[in-house]
C-alpha positions in Angstrom: -13.2 -111.8 32.4 -13.6 -111.4 36.1 -16.3 -109.3 37.6 -14.8 -106.3 39.4 -16.4 -104.1 42.0 -15.9 -100.5 41.2 -14.3 -98.5 44.0 -15.5 -95.2 45.3 -16.5 -92.6 42.8 -13.9 -89.9 42.3 -15.7 -87.4 44.4 -17.1 -89.1 47.4 -15.8 -87.8 50.7 -13.7 -84.9 49.5 -16.5 -83.3 47.6 -19.3 -84.0 50.1 -17.3 -83.2 53.2 -15.6 -80.2 51.7 -18.9 -78.7 50.5 -20.8 -79.3 53.7 -20.6 -77.0 56.7 -19.1 -78.7 59.7 -20.9 -78.0 62.9 -18.0 -78.5 65.2 -16.4 -75.2 66.1 -13.2 -77.1 66.6 -13.2 -77.8 62.8 -15.3 -75.1 61.3 -12.4 -72.6 61.1 -10.2 -75.0 59.1 -10.1 -74.4 55.3 -11.8 -77.1 53.2 -10.1 -77.6 49.9 -10.5 -80.5 47.4 -7.5 -82.2 45.8 -9.0 -81.5 42.4 -8.8 -77.8 43.1 -5.3 -78.3 44.6 -4.1 -79.9 41.4 -4.7 -76.7 39.5 -2.6 -74.7 41.9 0.0 -77.2 43.0 3.7 -77.0 42.2 3.2 -79.9 39.8 1.1 -77.8 37.5 3.2 -74.6 37.6 5.6 -73.8 34.8 9.2 -74.5 35.9 10.0 -70.8 35.8 7.2 -69.6 38.1 7.7 -69.4 41.9 5.0 -70.3 44.4 3.4 -67.4 46.3 4.6 -66.9 49.8 1.3 -68.2 51.3 1.2 -71.4 49.2 1.2 -74.6 51.3 2.7 -77.8 50.0 0.2 -80.2 48.6 1.1 -82.7 51.4 0.0 -80.1 54.0 -3.5 -79.8 52.3 -3.8 -83.6 52.2 -2.7 -83.9 55.9 -5.2 -81.2 56.9 -8.0 -83.1 55.1 -7.1 -86.4 56.7 -6.7 -85.1 60.2 -9.9 -82.9 60.0 -12.2 -85.6 58.7 -13.9 -87.8 61.2 -16.6 -90.5 61.1 -19.4 -87.9 61.6 -18.2 -86.2 58.4 -18.6 -89.2 56.2 -22.0 -89.3 54.3 -24.1 -92.3 55.1 -24.0 -93.5 51.5 -20.2 -93.4 51.5 -20.1 -95.3 54.8 -22.3 -98.1 53.3 -20.0 -98.3 50.2 -17.0 -98.4 52.5 -18.4 -101.3 54.5 -19.0 -103.3 51.4 -15.5 -102.7 50.2 -14.1 -103.7 53.6 -16.0 -106.9 53.6 -15.1 -107.7 50.0 -11.4 -107.0 50.6 -11.3 -109.1 53.7 -12.9 -112.0 51.8 -10.5 -111.8 48.9 -7.6 -111.4 51.4 -8.5 -114.6 53.2 -8.9 -116.4 49.8 -5.4 -115.1 48.9 -3.6 -116.4 52.1 -2.6 -119.8 50.4 -1.3 -118.1 47.3 2.4 -118.6 46.6 3.2 -114.9 46.7 1.5 -114.5 50.0 3.5 -117.5 51.4 6.8 -116.0 50.2 6.0 -112.6 51.9 5.1 -114.3 55.2 8.3 -116.4 55.1 10.3 -113.3 54.4 8.7 -111.5 57.4 9.3 -114.5 59.7 13.0 -114.5 58.6 13.3 -110.9 59.7 12.7 -112.0 63.3 11.1 -108.7 64.3 8.2 -110.1 66.3 5.2 -108.0 66.9 1.6 -108.4 67.8 -0.3 -107.4 64.6 -2.4 -110.1 63.0 -1.4 -111.7 59.7 -4.7 -112.8 58.4 -5.5 -116.5 58.1 -2.5 -117.5 60.1 -1.1 -117.7 63.6 1.7 -115.5 62.6 2.1 -112.1 64.3 4.3 -109.2 63.1 5.0 -105.5 63.5 2.1 -103.5 62.1 4.0 -102.5 58.9 4.9 -106.1 58.1 1.4 -107.4 58.9 0.1 -104.7 56.5 2.5 -105.9 53.9 1.5 -109.6 54.3 -2.2 -108.8 54.4 -2.1 -106.4 51.4 -0.2 -109.1 49.4 -2.9 -111.7 50.3 -5.7 -109.2 49.4 -4.2 -108.7 46.0 -2.8 -112.2 45.4 -5.7 -113.5 43.2 -6.3 -110.0 41.6 -10.0 -110.0 42.7 -9.7 -106.9 44.8 -11.6 -103.8 43.7 -10.5 -101.6 40.9 -10.9 -97.9 40.3 -11.3 -98.0 36.6 -10.3 -94.5 35.6 -6.8 -95.1 36.8 -6.7 -98.9 37.0 -5.8 -98.6 40.7 -6.7 -101.2 43.4 -7.4 -99.0 46.4 -8.8 -101.1 49.1 -6.1 -103.7 49.7 -3.2 -101.3 50.6 -5.5 -99.0 52.5 -7.3 -101.6 54.5 -4.2 -103.6 55.3 -2.5 -100.5 56.7 -5.7 -99.4 58.6 -6.3 -102.8 60.2 -2.7 -103.2 61.3 -2.5 -99.8 62.9 -6.0 -100.0 64.3 -5.2 -103.3 66.0 -2.1 -101.8 67.6 -4.0 -98.7 68.8 -7.2 -100.5 69.9 -9.2 -98.2 67.6 -13.0 -98.5 67.6 -14.9 -99.6 64.5 -16.0 -96.1 63.6 -12.4 -94.9 63.5 -11.5 -97.9 61.3 -14.3 -97.1 58.9 -13.3 -93.4 58.8 -9.6 -94.1 58.3 -10.4 -96.6 55.5 -12.8 -94.2 53.7 -10.4 -91.2 54.0 -7.4 -93.3 53.1 -9.2 -94.7 50.0 -10.3 -91.2 49.0 -6.8 -89.8 49.2 -5.2 -92.7 47.4 -7.8 -92.3 44.6 -7.1 -88.6 44.2 -3.4 -89.3 44.1 -3.9 -92.0 41.5 -5.8 -89.4 39.4 -3.0 -86.9 39.8 -0.3 -89.2 38.6 -2.3 -91.1 36.0 
């Protein structure tokens, strides 16, 4: 078999960020809740006959709060190092996957849509709207099935997250720290969701 690089552990950013005290007064008043804790109180786990309490927030609101409240400074150094390795690995397997037949089919489909756009489709001169560039790039990143795997749920987190982050970051002109933070947080959320639905 192929050697696979394990993705982030199941409790990287959520647990470390949510346990740490945030020095910023702008963020210190916001509740910090892990998705693991949310699973035990979410509507998915309640018996059908029970009704949520009046102050319950939807799970999506907790996730959105975590995503918007987590910044580069909140990411532990060890997690940032792992994220950088996964970004480099995923970009490499993405470039290797550009000539794959599935990647070519997706790029042709996007070209036939005639939507234009300025987002980079890796390994080509093609440009597309960010959502279509993300689709093409994620397809290439997964084409040869060498992208990373989170073994507890058999999920490949980096390709879909990195493809979306790169396309949106390019359109927004985001700095590298924001790209790294978005990738780390997006990966963490996707892993927690994979655990929830596995």
